[in-house]
MIPATI-726875 format. One line per field, with one value per residue (C-alpha): residue number from 1; x, y, z; residue in three letters. Coordinates in steps of 0.05 Angstrom, whole numbers, plus 5000, padded with zeros to 4 digits. Example, Ala and Ser with C-alpha at 12.3 -4.5 7.8 and 13.67 -1.06 7.14 Angstrom:
drenro <- (1  2)
c1 <- (5246  5273)
c2 <- (4910  4979)
c3 <- (5156  5143)
sevex <- (Ala  Ser)
REM end
This chain:
drenro <- (1  2  3  4  5  6  7  8  9  10  11  12  13  14  15  16  17  18  19  20  21  22  23  24  25  26  27  28  29  30  31  32  33  34  35  36  37  38  39  40  41  42  43  44  45  46  47  48  49  50  51  52  53  54  55  56  57  58  59  60  61  62  63  64  65  66  67  68  69  70  71  72  73  74  75  76  77  78  79  80  81  82  83  84  85  86  87  88  89  90  91  92  93  94  95  96  97  98  99  100  101  102  103  104  105  106  107  108  109  110  111  112  113  114  115  116  117  118  119  120  121  122  123  124  125  126  127  128  129  130  131  132  133  134  135  136  137  138  139  140  141  142  143  144  145  146  147  148  149  150  151  152  153  154  155  156  157  158  159  160  161  162  163  164  165  166  167  168  169  170  171  172  173  174  175  176  177  178  179  180  181  182  183  184  185  186  187  188  189  190  191  192  193  194  195  196  197  198  199  200  201  202  203  204  205  206  207  208  209  210  211  212  213  214  215  216  217  218  219  220  221  222)
c1 <- (5000  5029  5041  5013  5027  5088  5076  5087  5127  5091  5133  5125  5158  5211  5190  5256  5306  5263  5287  5238  5232  5204  5162  5131  5056  5042  4968  4983  4991  4921  4859  4828  4760  4792  4845  4791  4763  4828  4824  4756  4779  4841  4803  4752  4806  4845  4782  4768  4839  4838  4772  4795  4861  4827  4777  4833  4870  4807  4794  4868  4863  4937  4946  4889  4860  4925  4964  4910  4902  4977  4984  4928  4964  5027  4989  4960  5029  5054  5002  5034  4971  4977  4953  4951  4991  4932  4925  5001  5003  4946  4979  5048  5020  4975  5028  5079  5029  5020  5094  5105  5049  5079  5081  5070  5096  5169  5154  5097  5141  5195  5146  5108  5172  5199  5132  5133  5204  5179  5119  5163  5211  5153  5125  5162  5133  5064  5040  5013  4993  4923  4874  4836  4879  4889  4934  4910  4926  4899  4851  4900  4958  4988  4950  5016  5029  5033  5007  5050  5087  5069  5125  5132  5170  5112  5045  5008  5034  4977  4930  4976  4998  5036  5005  5049  5074  5107  5124  5143  5213  5206  5160  5209  5268  5234  5222  5295  5320  5272  5286  5362  5394  5354  5381  5320  5321  5271  5317  5333  5264  5274  5314  5363  5384  5312  5276  5332  5357  5287  5274  5342  5329  5259  5288  5335  5277  5231  5280  5265  5193  5212  5195  5245  5254  5273  5348  5348  5304  5353  5413  5379  5359  5428)
c2 <- (5000  5066  5120  5190  5233  5276  5352  5381  5444  5506  5556  5628  5683  5725  5794  5825  5786  5740  5676  5620  5604  5537  5534  5468  5461  5446  5437  5372  5338  5355  5312  5324  5341  5400  5418  5437  5488  5525  5575  5600  5600  5641  5690  5700  5711  5760  5800  5806  5828  5879  5909  5911  5944  5996  6011  6019  6068  6108  6115  6126  6067  6050  6018  5969  5961  5971  5924  5871  5869  5872  5811  5776  5791  5761  5698  5695  5696  5646  5597  5601  5630  5669  5737  5769  5831  5877  5855  5856  5928  5948  5919  5947  6016  6013  5990  6040  6096  6070  6067  6138  6169  6228  6219  6144  6103  6081  6009  6006  6038  5986  5928  5948  5966  5896  5867  5909  5885  5813  5828  5858  5799  5749  5775  5725  5667  5690  5731  5713  5759  5785  5758  5823  5845  5917  5957  5966  6030  6037  6095  6129  6124  6187  6213  6223  6148  6124  6058  5996  5981  5916  5868  5876  5811  5770  5775  5744  5796  5843  5798  5798  5869  5878  5933  5994  6012  6079  6096  6167  6170  6235  6213  6159  6206  6259  6210  6188  6261  6284  6225  6218  6278  6338  6386  6369  6296  6249  6189  6192  6161  6106  6042  6056  5983  5963  6026  6060  5995  5975  6041  6040  5968  5989  6046  5996  5949  6004  6042  5999  6027  6100  6145  6155  6227  6206  6206  6277  6301  6270  6302  6370  6356  6335)
c3 <- (5000  4980  5031  5031  4971  4975  4972  4904  4890  4866  4827  4845  4803  4836  4812  4830  4789  4747  4779  4795  4868  4890  4953  4977  4970  5043  5029  4993  5061  5082  5072  5005  5035  5072  5020  4970  5019  5031  4973  4996  5068  5056  5012  5068  5121  5077  5062  5137  5152  5095  5118  5191  5175  5130  5186  5237  5191  5178  5253  5269  5317  5318  5387  5387  5317  5279  5323  5321  5246  5233  5279  5240  5175  5204  5223  5153  5121  5173  5147  5078  5048  4983  4961  4893  4874  4885  4957  4969  4943  4989  5051  5036  5023  5085  5134  5105  5118  5189  5203  5179  5221  5258  5333  5330  5389  5376  5394  5343  5290  5301  5303  5241  5205  5216  5193  5130  5114  5121  5076  5022  5025  5023  4958  4915  4957  4975  4915  4848  4792  4789  4738  4731  4672  4695  4740  4811  4849  4920  4931  4977  4927  4897  4837  4803  4801  4729  4702  4701  4636  4602  4583  4508  4503  4527  4492  4551  4601  4586  4625  4686  4697  4762  4804  4810  4878  4892  4964  4985  5014  5051  5109  5130  5121  5164  5221  5222  5220  5274  5319  5314  5279  5303  5356  5398  5376  5406  5400  5474  5485  5433  5434  5379  5372  5354  5330  5292  5261  5240  5205  5169  5145  5124  5082  5049  5033  5007  4964  4903  4906  4910  4852  4796  4819  4890  4876  4849  4907  4957  4924  4929  5001  5024)
sevex <- (Unk  Unk  Unk  Unk  Unk  Unk  Unk  Unk  Unk  Unk  Unk  Unk  Unk  Unk  Unk  Unk  Unk  Unk  Unk  Unk  Unk  Unk  Unk  Unk  Unk  Unk  Unk  Unk  Unk  Unk  Unk  Unk  Unk  Unk  Unk  Unk  Unk  Unk  Unk  Unk  Unk  Unk  Unk  Unk  Unk  Unk  Unk  Unk  Unk  Unk  Unk  Unk  Unk  Unk  Unk  Unk  Unk  Unk  Unk  Unk  Unk  Unk  Unk  Unk  Unk  Unk  Unk  Unk  Unk  Unk  Unk  Unk  Unk  Unk  Unk  Unk  Unk  Unk  Unk  Unk  Unk  Unk  Unk  Unk  Unk  Unk  Unk  Unk  Unk  Unk  Unk  Unk  Unk  Unk  Unk  Unk  Unk  Unk  Unk  Unk  Unk  Unk  Unk  Unk  Unk  Unk  Unk  Unk  Unk  Unk  Unk  Unk  Unk  Unk  Unk  Unk  Unk  Unk  Unk  Unk  Unk  Unk  Unk  Unk  Unk  Unk  Unk  Unk  Unk  Unk  Unk  Unk  Unk  Unk  Unk  Unk  Unk  Unk  Unk  Unk  Unk  Unk  Unk  Unk  Unk  Unk  Unk  Unk  Unk  Unk  Unk  Unk  Unk  Unk  Unk  Unk  Unk  Unk  Unk  Unk  Unk  Unk  Unk  Unk  Unk  Unk  Unk  Unk  Unk  Unk  Unk  Unk  Unk  Unk  Unk  Unk  Unk  Unk  Unk  Unk  Unk  Unk  Unk  Unk  Unk  Unk  Unk  Unk  Unk  Unk  Unk  Unk  Unk  Unk  Unk  Unk  Unk  Unk  Unk  Unk  Unk  Unk  Unk  Unk  Unk  Unk  Unk  Unk  Unk  Unk  Unk  Unk  Unk  Unk  Unk  Unk  Unk  Unk  Unk  Unk  Unk  Unk)
REM end
């Protein structure tokens, strides 16, 4: 009698360098009666998390609502559930806006900054292209954001346009300057080893999503 089926490998596209990354399909170990329900289950959970996080942001409920739904998102990713590029763009933009809220608690900034780094790194494993066939830009994205460019070398790319994500560099820069490099710096109230390091690593992770004009703006600033 043959043993249980071995989990297959699902190929996810690494959007950064074009390499294929193989991640085991852990759902293959589950009973078939439950395995078939997982897509609807994960879609339901992600919809709840998305609505809850949007509500927390609208109400500026950072301590309770924001923390709770960010933790739920972390649990979602920990279960190896997937999300499409639209949803990934929404969550990155939302958490980045939360991290860069002026006057936010230092511990929350460090915690959400680390979570955002994880979310950005997990894109190649947890995301798949949307099937809607159009570019998705969140409602709170900058109106100056341009549409994504289709891959001219692949005729099927028009049906899988990757949502454009442009993050503003200045809010994160202003927090670092105000906290650690200002005459009346607030860094004396923060744990530099955790808070400062988290924000610097976040800037390194997010710089690929800054606008094309960011370099020139920084040269003028500095």
